[in-house]
C-alpha positions as CSV (number, residue, x, y, z in Angstrom):
1,M,31.7,0.2,15.1
2,L,30.3,-3.2,16.2
3,H,31.5,-6.7,15.2
4,V,29.5,-9.7,16.3
5,N,31.5,-12.9,15.4
6,D,30.2,-16.5,15.8
7,L,28.2,-15.5,18.8
8,T,26.4,-18.3,20.7
9,C,24.3,-17.7,23.7
10,R,22.0,-20.0,25.7
11,I,19.4,-19.1,28.2
12,Q,18.2,-21.9,30.5
13,G,19.5,-24.4,28.1
14,R,17.7,-22.9,25.1
15,V,20.0,-21.7,22.2
16,L,18.9,-18.2,21.3
17,L,22.0,-17.1,19.3
18,D,23.8,-19.8,17.3
19,Q,27.1,-18.6,15.8
20,A,25.4,-15.3,14.9
21,T,27.6,-13.0,12.8
22,F,27.1,-9.5,11.5
23,H,28.9,-6.1,11.3
24,L,27.5,-2.6,12.0
25,P,29.6,0.2,10.4
26,A,30.2,3.5,12.1
27,K,27.3,5.9,11.7
28,A,25.1,3.2,10.2
29,K,21.5,2.7,11.4
30,M,20.3,-0.9,11.6
31,G,17.0,-2.3,12.7
32,L,17.0,-5.7,14.5
33,V,13.8,-7.7,13.8
34,G,12.4,-11.2,14.5
35,R,9.6,-12.9,16.3
36,N,9.1,-12.3,20.0
37,G,11.4,-14.6,22.1
38,T,14.0,-15.2,19.4
39,G,16.8,-13.4,21.4
40,K,16.9,-9.8,20.2
41,S,17.0,-8.3,23.7
42,T,19.5,-11.0,24.7
43,L,21.8,-9.8,21.9
44,L,21.7,-6.2,23.2
45,R,22.5,-7.4,26.8
46,V,25.6,-9.3,25.4
47,I,26.7,-6.1,23.5
48,R,26.3,-4.0,26.7
49,G,28.4,-6.6,28.7
50,E,25.5,-7.5,31.0
51,L,25.5,-11.1,29.8
52,A,28.4,-13.4,29.0
53,A,28.2,-15.3,25.7
54,D,28.8,-19.1,25.6
55,D,31.0,-18.7,22.6
56,G,32.1,-16.0,20.1
57,E,32.2,-12.3,20.8
58,A,30.4,-9.0,20.4
59,R,33.2,-6.4,20.0
60,V,32.7,-2.6,20.1
61,R,35.3,-0.3,18.6
62,P,37.9,0.5,21.4
63,G,37.1,3.8,23.1
64,A,33.6,4.0,21.6
65,R,30.8,5.2,24.0
66,V,27.8,2.9,24.1
67,G,24.4,4.3,25.1
68,S,21.1,2.6,25.9
69,V,18.0,3.4,27.9
70,A,18.3,2.5,31.5
71,Q,16.0,-0.3,32.7
72,E,15.0,1.6,35.8
73,A,13.1,4.9,35.3
74,P,14.6,8.0,36.9
75,G,13.0,9.3,40.1
76,G,13.6,11.7,43.0
77,P,13.5,15.5,43.3
78,V,15.8,16.3,40.4
79,S,14.0,18.0,37.5
80,I,13.5,16.2,34.2
81,L,15.7,18.8,32.4
82,D,18.6,18.4,34.9
83,F,18.3,14.6,34.7
84,V,18.8,14.8,30.9
85,L,21.7,17.3,31.2
86,S,23.4,15.0,33.7
87,A,23.6,12.3,31.0
88,D,26.6,14.2,29.4
89,T,29.0,13.2,32.1
90,E,32.0,15.1,30.6
91,R,30.0,18.4,30.5
92,T,28.8,17.9,34.1
93,A,32.3,17.1,35.3
94,L,33.8,20.1,33.5
95,M,31.1,22.5,34.7
96,E,31.7,21.4,38.3
97,E,35.5,21.8,37.9
98,A,35.1,25.2,36.4
99,E,33.4,26.4,39.6
100,T,36.5,25.5,41.7
101,A,39.5,25.6,39.4
102,T,42.1,28.3,40.2
103,D,45.0,27.5,37.8
104,P,44.7,29.9,34.8
105,G,46.0,27.2,32.4
106,R,43.5,24.6,33.6
107,I,40.7,27.2,33.4
108,A,41.6,27.9,29.8
109,E,41.6,24.2,29.0
110,I,38.2,23.7,30.6
111,Q,36.6,26.6,28.8
112,T,38.1,25.5,25.5
113,R,36.7,22.0,25.9
114,L,33.3,23.3,27.0
115,A,33.2,25.4,23.8
116,D,34.2,22.3,21.7
117,I,31.4,20.2,23.1
118,S,28.8,23.1,22.8
119,A,28.2,23.0,26.5
120,H,26.6,26.4,26.7
121,S,23.8,25.3,24.3
122,A,23.2,22.1,26.1
123,E,20.1,23.3,27.9
124,A,18.5,24.3,24.5
125,R,19.4,20.9,23.0
126,A,18.1,18.9,25.9
127,G,14.9,21.0,25.9
128,A,14.4,20.4,22.2
129,I,14.7,16.6,22.7
130,L,12.3,16.7,25.7
131,H,9.8,18.8,23.7
132,G,10.0,16.3,20.8
133,L,9.1,13.5,23.3
134,G,6.1,15.3,24.6
135,F,7.4,17.3,27.6
136,S,6.2,20.9,27.8
137,T,8.5,23.7,29.0
138,A,6.8,23.6,32.4
139,D,7.1,19.8,32.6
140,Q,10.8,20.0,32.0
141,L,11.3,21.9,35.3
142,R,9.1,19.5,37.4
143,P,10.8,16.7,39.5
144,C,11.1,13.2,38.0
145,S,9.0,11.9,40.9
146,D,6.0,13.8,39.6
147,F,5.7,11.6,36.5
148,S,4.3,8.2,35.9
149,G,6.6,5.3,34.9
150,G,5.9,5.7,31.2
151,W,6.9,9.4,31.2
152,R,10.0,8.6,33.3
153,M,11.0,6.1,30.6
154,R,10.6,8.9,28.0
155,A,13.0,11.0,30.1
156,A,15.4,8.1,30.2
157,L,15.2,7.9,26.4
158,A,15.8,11.7,26.1
159,A,18.9,11.4,28.3
160,T,20.3,8.7,26.1
161,L,19.7,10.7,22.9
162,F,21.1,13.8,24.5
163,A,24.4,12.1,25.4
164,E,25.0,11.2,21.7
165,P,27.0,8.0,22.2
166,D,29.0,6.5,19.4
167,L,26.8,3.4,19.4
168,L,23.1,3.8,20.4
169,L,21.2,0.6,21.4
170,L,17.4,0.9,21.6
171,D,14.9,-1.7,22.5
172,E,11.3,-0.9,21.4
173,P,11.7,2.8,22.1
174,T,8.2,3.7,20.7
175,N,6.4,1.5,23.3
176,Y,6.4,4.5,25.6
177,L,5.6,7.1,23.0
178,D,2.5,8.4,21.4
179,L,2.2,8.9,17.6
180,E,3.6,12.4,17.7
181,G,6.6,11.3,19.8
182,A,7.2,8.3,17.4
183,M,7.2,10.7,14.4
184,W,9.7,13.0,16.1
185,L,11.9,10.0,17.0
186,E,12.0,8.9,13.3
187,T,13.4,12.2,12.3
188,H,15.8,12.5,15.1
189,L,17.3,9.0,14.5
190,R,17.9,9.8,10.8
191,R,20.1,12.8,11.9
192,F,21.7,11.0,14.9
193,P,25.5,11.3,14.4
194,G,26.4,7.9,15.7
195,A,25.6,4.3,14.9
196,V,22.2,2.8,15.9
197,L,21.1,-0.7,16.6
198,L,17.4,-0.6,17.0
199,I,14.9,-3.4,18.1
200,S,11.5,-2.4,16.9
201,H,8.3,-3.8,15.4
202,D,7.2,-0.4,14.2
203,R,7.2,-0.7,10.4
204,E,7.2,3.1,9.7
205,L,10.1,3.7,12.1
206,L,12.1,0.9,10.4
207,N,11.2,2.2,7.0
208,S,12.3,5.8,7.6
209,A,15.1,5.7,10.2
210,V,17.4,2.7,9.3
211,D,19.7,1.8,6.5
212,F,19.8,-2.0,7.2
213,I,17.6,-4.7,8.6
214,A,19.2,-7.5,10.6
215,H,16.8,-10.5,10.7
216,L,17.2,-12.9,13.7
217,K,15.7,-16.3,13.1
218,N,16.7,-19.8,14.4
219,G,19.7,-18.2,16.1
220,K,21.2,-16.8,12.9
221,I,21.3,-13.2,11.8
222,T,21.0,-12.1,8.1
223,V,21.5,-8.5,7.2
224,W,19.6,-6.9,4.4
225,E,20.1,-3.4,2.9
226,G,17.2,-0.9,3.1
227,G,14.2,-0.4,5.3
228,Y,11.6,-2.9,6.4
229,D,9.4,-2.9,3.3
230,Q,12.5,-3.6,1.1
231,F,13.6,-6.4,3.5
232,E,10.1,-8.0,3.4
233,R,10.1,-7.9,-0.4
234,Q,13.6,-9.4,-0.7
235,L,12.8,-12.1,1.9
236,A,9.6,-13.1,0.1
237,E,11.6,-13.3,-3.2
238,R,14.3,-15.4,-1.6
239,Q,11.7,-17.8,-0.2
240,R,10.0,-18.0,-3.6
241,L,13.2,-18.8,-5.3
242,Q,14.2,-21.4,-2.6
243,M,10.8,-23.1,-3.0
244,K,11.1,-23.1,-6.8
245,L,14.7,-24.5,-6.6
246,A,13.5,-27.2,-4.0
247,E,10.7,-28.2,-6.4
248,K,13.1,-28.5,-9.3
249,Q,15.5,-30.5,-7.2
250,E,12.7,-32.8,-6.0
251,A,11.6,-33.4,-9.7
252,E,15.2,-34.3,-10.6
253,R,15.4,-36.6,-7.5
254,R,12.3,-38.4,-8.6
255,H,13.6,-38.8,-12.2
256,L,16.9,-40.2,-11.0
257,Q,15.2,-42.6,-8.6
258,A,12.9,-43.8,-11.3
259,F,15.8,-44.6,-13.5
260,V,17.6,-46.5,-10.7
261,D,14.5,-48.5,-9.8
262,R,13.8,-49.4,-13.4
263,F,17.4,-50.4,-14.6
264,K,19.4,-51.4,-11.5
265,A,18.8,-55.1,-12.3
266,K,19.8,-54.8,-16.0
267,A,23.5,-55.5,-16.6
268,S,23.6,-53.2,-19.7
269,K,22.4,-50.2,-17.6
270,A,24.2,-51.1,-14.3
271,K,26.9,-48.4,-14.7
272,Q,24.4,-45.7,-15.5
273,A,22.2,-46.7,-12.6
274,Q,25.2,-46.7,-10.2
275,S,26.2,-43.2,-11.5
276,R,22.7,-41.9,-10.7
277,V,22.8,-43.5,-7.2
278,K,26.0,-41.6,-6.5
279,R,24.3,-38.3,-7.7
280,L,21.4,-39.0,-5.4
281,E,23.8,-39.5,-2.5
282,K,25.6,-36.3,-3.2
283,M,22.5,-34.2,-3.8
284,Q,22.2,-31.7,-0.9
285,P,18.7,-30.6,0.0
286,V,17.8,-27.0,-0.7
287,A,17.3,-25.1,2.5
288,T,13.8,-23.5,2.4
289,S,12.6,-20.8,4.8
290,V,8.9,-20.8,5.6
291,D,7.6,-18.8,8.6
292,D,5.6,-20.6,11.2
293,P,1.9,-19.4,11.1
294,V,0.9,-16.9,13.7
295,A,-2.3,-17.4,15.7
296,P,-5.1,-15.1,14.5
297,F,-7.0,-12.6,16.6
298,D,-10.8,-13.1,16.9
299,L,-12.9,-10.0,17.4
300,P,-16.5,-11.1,17.5
301,M,-19.4,-8.7,16.7
302,A,-22.2,-8.4,19.3
303,Q,-25.1,-10.6,18.4
304,R,-27.7,-7.8,18.7
305,R,-27.6,-5.4,15.7
306,M,-27.8,-1.7,16.3
307,A,-29.1,1.1,14.1
308,N,-27.0,4.2,13.3
309,P,-25.7,6.2,15.0
310,L,-24.2,4.1,17.7
311,V,-23.1,7.3,19.6
312,R,-23.8,11.0,19.1
313,L,-22.1,13.8,21.0
314,E,-23.8,17.2,20.9
315,D,-21.8,20.1,22.2
316,A,-20.6,17.7,24.8
317,A,-18.1,18.5,27.6
318,T,-16.4,16.2,30.0
319,G,-13.5,16.0,32.5
320,Y,-12.6,14.9,36.0
321,A,-13.7,18.0,38.0
322,E,-17.1,19.7,37.4
323,D,-15.7,23.2,37.1
324,R,-12.7,22.2,34.9
325,P,-13.7,20.3,31.7
326,I,-10.8,18.7,29.8
327,L,-12.8,18.5,26.6
328,K,-15.7,20.6,25.5
329,G,-17.7,21.6,22.4
330,M,-17.6,18.1,20.9
331,D,-20.0,17.4,18.0
332,L,-19.2,13.8,16.9
333,R,-21.0,10.8,15.6
334,I,-20.0,7.1,15.5
335,D,-21.7,4.7,13.1
336,I,-21.6,0.9,13.0
337,D,-19.1,0.8,10.1
338,D,-16.8,3.6,11.2
339,R,-13.0,3.1,11.4
340,I,-11.7,6.1,13.3
341,G,-8.1,7.0,14.1
342,L,-7.8,9.3,17.2
343,L,-4.8,11.7,16.9
344,G,-3.4,14.2,19.4
345,R,-0.4,14.7,21.7
346,N,-0.3,13.0,25.1
347,G,-2.5,15.0,27.5
348,A,-4.7,16.4,24.7
349,G,-7.6,14.3,25.9
350,K,-7.6,11.0,23.9
351,S,-7.9,8.8,26.9
352,T,-10.5,11.2,28.4
353,L,-12.7,10.7,25.4
354,A,-12.3,6.9,25.7
355,K,-13.3,7.1,29.4
356,L,-16.4,9.2,28.4
357,L,-17.5,6.7,25.8
358,T,-17.0,3.7,28.2
359,G,-18.9,5.4,31.0
360,Q,-16.0,5.9,33.4
361,I,-16.6,9.7,33.5
362,P,-19.9,11.6,32.9
363,V,-21.0,14.2,30.4
364,Q,-20.7,17.6,32.2
365,A,-22.5,19.7,29.5
366,G,-24.3,19.1,26.3
367,A,-25.4,15.5,25.5
368,M,-24.1,12.1,24.7
369,R,-26.7,9.8,23.1
370,M,-26.1,6.1,22.7
371,H,-28.1,2.8,22.7
372,K,-28.8,1.5,26.2
373,K,-27.7,-2.0,25.1
374,L,-24.6,-0.8,23.2
375,Q,-21.7,-3.1,24.0
376,I,-18.2,-1.5,24.0
377,A,-14.9,-3.3,24.3
378,H,-12.0,-1.2,25.5
379,F,-8.3,-2.3,25.2
380,A,-5.8,-0.1,27.1
381,Q,-2.3,-0.7,28.3
382,H,-3.1,-0.1,32.0
383,Q,-5.5,-3.0,31.8
384,I,-2.6,-5.3,31.1
385,D,-1.1,-4.3,34.4
386,A,-4.4,-4.9,36.0
387,L,-4.4,-8.6,35.1
388,S,-4.2,-10.7,38.3
389,P,-0.5,-11.4,38.4
390,E,-0.7,-14.7,40.2
391,S,-3.6,-16.0,38.1
392,S,-2.9,-18.0,34.9
393,A,-4.5,-17.4,31.5
394,Y,-6.7,-20.4,32.2
395,D,-7.9,-18.9,35.5
396,H,-8.8,-15.6,33.8
397,V,-10.9,-17.4,31.1
398,L,-12.5,-19.7,33.7
399,E,-14.3,-16.7,35.2
400,L,-15.9,-16.0,31.9
401,M,-16.6,-19.7,30.9
402,E,-17.9,-21.2,34.1
403,D,-20.3,-23.6,32.3
404,A,-17.9,-24.6,29.6
405,T,-15.8,-27.7,29.6
406,E,-12.0,-27.6,30.3
407,A,-11.4,-28.6,26.6
408,Q,-13.5,-25.6,25.4
409,R,-11.7,-23.2,27.7
410,R,-8.3,-24.4,26.5
411,A,-9.4,-24.4,22.9
412,R,-10.4,-20.7,23.3
413,L,-7.0,-19.8,24.7
414,A,-5.1,-21.8,22.0
415,H,-7.2,-20.0,19.3
416,F,-5.8,-16.7,20.7
417,G,-2.2,-17.8,20.5
418,L,-1.7,-19.2,24.0
419,P,-0.6,-22.9,23.7
420,G,-1.1,-25.4,26.4
421,D,2.3,-24.9,28.0
422,R,1.5,-21.2,28.6
423,Q,-2.1,-21.5,29.7
424,E,-1.1,-22.4,33.3
425,T,1.7,-19.7,33.5
426,P,1.0,-16.9,36.0
427,A,0.1,-13.6,34.2
428,K,3.2,-12.0,35.7
429,S,5.4,-14.5,33.9
430,L,3.8,-14.1,30.5
431,S,5.5,-12.0,27.8
432,G,4.1,-8.6,26.9
433,G,2.7,-10.1,23.6
434,E,1.1,-13.0,25.5
435,K,-0.5,-10.6,28.0
436,A,-1.8,-8.4,25.1
437,R,-3.4,-11.5,23.4
438,L,-5.0,-12.6,26.7
439,L,-6.4,-9.1,27.4
440,M,-7.7,-8.8,23.8
441,N,-9.5,-12.2,24.3
442,L,-11.0,-11.0,27.6
443,I,-12.3,-7.6,26.5
444,S,-13.9,-8.9,23.3
445,F,-15.2,-12.2,24.9
446,D,-18.9,-11.5,24.6
447,G,-18.7,-9.5,21.3
448,A,-19.0,-5.7,20.9
449,H,-20.6,-3.1,18.7
450,L,-17.7,-0.7,19.3
451,L,-14.0,-1.4,19.9
452,I,-11.8,1.2,21.5
453,L,-8.2,0.1,21.0
454,D,-5.6,2.2,22.9
455,E,-2.0,1.2,21.8
456,P,-3.0,-2.4,20.9
457,T,0.2,-3.2,19.1
458,N,2.7,-2.6,22.0
459,H,4.7,-5.8,22.6
460,L,3.3,-7.5,19.5
461,D,5.8,-8.6,16.8
462,M,5.4,-7.9,13.1
463,D,3.4,-11.0,12.3
464,S,1.1,-10.6,15.3
465,R,0.5,-7.0,14.2
466,A,-0.5,-8.2,10.7
467,A,-2.9,-10.7,12.3
468,L,-4.4,-7.9,14.4
469,M,-4.9,-5.7,11.3
470,T,-6.6,-8.6,9.5
471,A,-9.0,-9.0,12.5
472,I,-9.8,-5.3,12.7
473,N,-10.5,-5.1,8.9
474,A,-12.8,-8.2,9.2
475,Y,-14.6,-6.9,12.3
476,E,-18.1,-5.6,11.4
477,G,-18.6,-3.1,14.2
478,A,-17.1,0.4,14.8
479,V,-13.5,0.8,15.8
480,I,-11.6,3.7,17.4
481,I,-7.8,3.3,17.3
482,I,-5.3,5.3,19.4
483,S,-1.8,4.2,18.4
484,H,1.7,5.3,17.7
485,D,1.8,2.7,14.9
486,R,1.2,4.7,11.7
487,Y,1.0,1.6,9.6
488,L,-1.9,0.3,11.6
489,I,-3.7,3.6,11.4
490,E,-3.1,3.9,7.7
491,N,-4.3,0.4,6.9
492,C,-7.3,0.2,9.2
493,V,-9.0,3.6,9.6
494,D,-11.2,5.5,7.1
495,R,-11.2,8.8,8.9
496,L,-9.4,10.8,11.6
497,W,-10.3,12.7,14.7
498,L,-7.9,15.2,16.4
499,A,-7.7,15.9,20.1
500,A,-6.3,19.4,20.4
501,D,-7.1,22.8,22.0
502,G,-9.5,21.3,24.5
503,T,-11.8,19.5,22.1
504,V,-12.0,16.5,19.7
505,A,-13.1,17.2,16.1
506,P,-12.9,15.5,12.7
507,Y,-9.5,16.0,11.0
508,E,-9.8,16.4,7.2
509,G,-6.2,15.6,6.3
510,D,-4.3,12.4,6.3
511,I,-1.4,11.1,8.4
512,D,1.3,12.7,6.2
513,E,-0.4,16.1,6.4
514,Y,-0.6,15.7,10.1
515,R,3.1,14.8,10.2
516,R,4.0,18.0,8.2
517,Q,2.0,20.1,10.8
518,L,4.0,18.6,13.7
519,L,7.5,18.7,12.2
520,R,9.5,21.6,10.7
521,P,9.9,21.6,6.9
522,E,13.6,20.9,7.3
523,D,12.9,17.8,9.4
524,E,10.9,16.4,6.5
525,A,13.8,16.9,4.1
526,G,16.1,14.0,3.7
527,G,13.5,11.3,4.6
528,R,13.0,8.4,2.3
529,A,10.2,8.7,-0.2
530,R,7.0,7.5,1.3
531,A,3.9,6.0,-0.2
532,K,1.7,8.7,-1.8
533,P,-1.4,9.7,0.0
534,D,-3.6,8.4,-2.8
535,Q,-2.0,5.0,-2.4
536,K,-2.8,5.0,1.3
537,A,-6.4,6.1,0.6
538,E,-6.6,3.3,-1.9
539,R,-5.6,0.8,0.7
540,R,-8.2,2.1,3.1
541,R,-10.8,2.0,0.4
542,D,-9.9,-1.6,-0.5
543,A,-10.2,-2.6,3.2
544,A,-13.6,-0.9,3.4
545,G,-14.7,-2.4,0.1
546,A,-13.7,-5.9,1.2
547,R,-15.8,-5.5,4.4
548,A,-18.7,-4.3,2.3
549,K,-18.5,-7.3,-0.1
550,L,-18.4,-9.7,2.9
551,K,-21.4,-8.3,4.6
552,P,-24.1,-9.9,2.4
553,L,-22.3,-13.2,2.3
554,K,-22.1,-13.3,6.1
555,A,-25.7,-12.2,6.4
556,E,-26.8,-15.0,4.1
557,A,-24.9,-17.6,6.2
558,E,-26.4,-16.2,9.4
559,K,-29.9,-16.2,8.0
560,W,-29.7,-20.0,7.2
561,E,-28.1,-20.6,10.6
562,R,-31.0,-18.9,12.3
563,E,-33.5,-20.8,10.2
564,A,-31.9,-24.1,11.0
565,A,-32.0,-23.3,14.7
566,R,-35.7,-22.3,14.4
567,L,-36.6,-25.6,12.7
568,K,-34.7,-27.5,15.4
569,D,-36.9,-25.8,18.0
570,V,-40.0,-26.8,16.0
571,L,-38.7,-30.4,15.9
572,E,-38.1,-30.3,19.6
573,T,-41.7,-29.1,20.2
574,I,-43.1,-31.9,17.9
575,D,-41.0,-34.5,19.8
576,K,-42.4,-33.3,23.1
577,G,-46.0,-33.7,21.7
578,L,-45.2,-37.2,20.5
579,A,-43.8,-38.1,23.9
580,T,-47.2,-37.4,25.5
581,P,-48.2,-40.6,27.4
582,G,-50.9,-42.6,25.7
583,L,-51.1,-40.2,22.7
584,W,-51.5,-43.0,20.1
585,E,-54.4,-44.6,22.1
586,K,-56.2,-41.4,22.9
587,D,-55.8,-39.5,19.6
588,P,-54.2,-41.6,16.8
589,G,-55.1,-38.9,14.2
590,L,-53.1,-36.2,16.1
591,A,-50.2,-38.6,16.6
592,A,-50.1,-39.4,12.8
593,E,-50.3,-35.7,12.0
594,L,-47.4,-34.9,14.4
595,N,-45.4,-37.8,12.9
596,K,-45.9,-36.3,9.4
597,K,-44.8,-32.9,10.6
598,R,-41.8,-34.4,12.2
599,A,-40.7,-36.1,9.0
600,R,-41.2,-32.8,7.1
601,A,-39.3,-30.9,9.8
602,E,-36.3,-33.2,9.4
603,E,-36.3,-32.8,5.6
604,L,-36.4,-29.0,6.0
605,I,-33.6,-29.1,8.6
606,E,-31.4,-31.1,6.3
607,A,-32.1,-28.8,3.3
608,T,-31.5,-25.7,5.5
609,E,-28.3,-27.0,7.0
610,M,-27.0,-27.7,3.4
611,K,-27.8,-24.1,2.4
612,W,-26.2,-22.9,5.6
613,L,-23.0,-24.8,4.8
614,E,-22.9,-23.6,1.3
615,A,-23.4,-20.0,2.3
616,D,-20.8,-20.3,5.1
617,D,-18.3,-21.8,2.7
618,A,-18.9,-18.9,0.2
619,Y,-18.3,-16.4,3.0
620,E,-15.1,-18.1,4.2
621,T,-13.8,-18.4,0.7
622,A,-14.4,-14.7,0.1
623,R,-12.7,-13.8,3.4
624,T,-9.6,-15.8,2.3
625,E,-9.5,-14.2,-1.1
626,A,-9.9,-10.7,0.4
627,G,-7.2,-11.4,2.9
628,V,-9.3,-10.6,6.0
């Protein structure tokens, strides 16, 4: 279906694809993965013919139809359903011709062809796709112009799927979907009749919907059989073997060099030494593949501790109009160590609950009780768009660190994965992943007791998602996660809430049970075997256990840090007393006493700082061992 042969492509002088070669068979499903900025989207543009390659070719089977989601979202007065139906251009043309055709032979041909392509069931098929992507029956009849950009992109995806091209090219399709839509897409792609080349960082989608993984790194593409988990295991094993072989080769090199150095001057060993020199010259170094480290996320806890519960909702109702509550009858509680995954279809009220908790909309009935000084950090996709487009990352941080030095501000940005050459770039020119990192830095800048993360993994590559999961699991406050990324939810949350039927309530099942409720039993058949629920529960328990073990170690380090600070304040007070003019002449006894106290304070500070360093080292060691 698709042959990519020795493809080379440069963008602004930078080589993104360097003699890349791979083959996608007909009806095969392939996931394309790699770090952000490595050239994945560029490859799709070359395949679509939008960008000319510098060398090599991307050749699609002659006559094959290639489909991809349009870059511009649909608009205008046409209904969502009619827009999707229009994607089948052959059906549209035949239906129009059928209205005007007069030749009996041609009419028969048209009707036969319409029957062959199941034209009369097209509306039902289009409606099923739209429903799976979150459009209600009423929504499908509304004009495209009524919907936001994200919903229009869903309609564009629906149109592409409905057209059923021979080769389907998708670039991060779940970025516009909620969890329910992502689950539906997994099932639909498994049954899709054509070939699929899919760019995604959604691990669950790559595990369930594709047969191969194409890994793009350093301009080269390597294809692996199986889903993402299998690819990751195989890649790790290859790297382990490469490192082992490289170590073995280096040991042999040292042995040969030692022989040459020892015997090259001896006539009796000259031939053997020369032979080893030739072996050294012919020895090719083993290529090792080690990933560059990804910058961590830092999610600081608020300094002031809070008692449980942080938030309590009692028969609470809320909405945007007084006489029309969106959510009502909510009885919920959030404690300091909660990890909550918020489920529910788009429009069910997930964002409404987030706005209630962050004070953007009021309680209309019942009660919401929370600490007055509770600090909440809220990450949402619309906030990324609200970043000042002309201001750089440095400008954004400058507003929060007015009293800091330039070096401190730049160090803060670098710590969050924005190196020096990107810190002066206007926000509008940053990549999606860089904007997400900047926003995460800004919203958590002062620390928080509660994090509300609404689709935090959009635009993050696989390694950055892993770094975010590590940060969430190490964070000591409460977390509410709204995400289509099932892997993030399964590895970071301890319990689930469900927004449905005009309320939010605890959900007693797990993600797999929720999936079974959403999808028909036949949709579930044929999917790859997934991790058992008890394995997922065990991962969540392990994460919670790691946090529990770290708490006393961190508390011990913080205790000695506070004590060191207190003693330094005492020392400062003593120094002020000793600096009193004429103290030694007026009251030599007091001066001597203060001098003794000063010496004692210095001893205590030294001992306390040593205990602080030891406690902090124990805490950091435990964090490393726990992988958080």
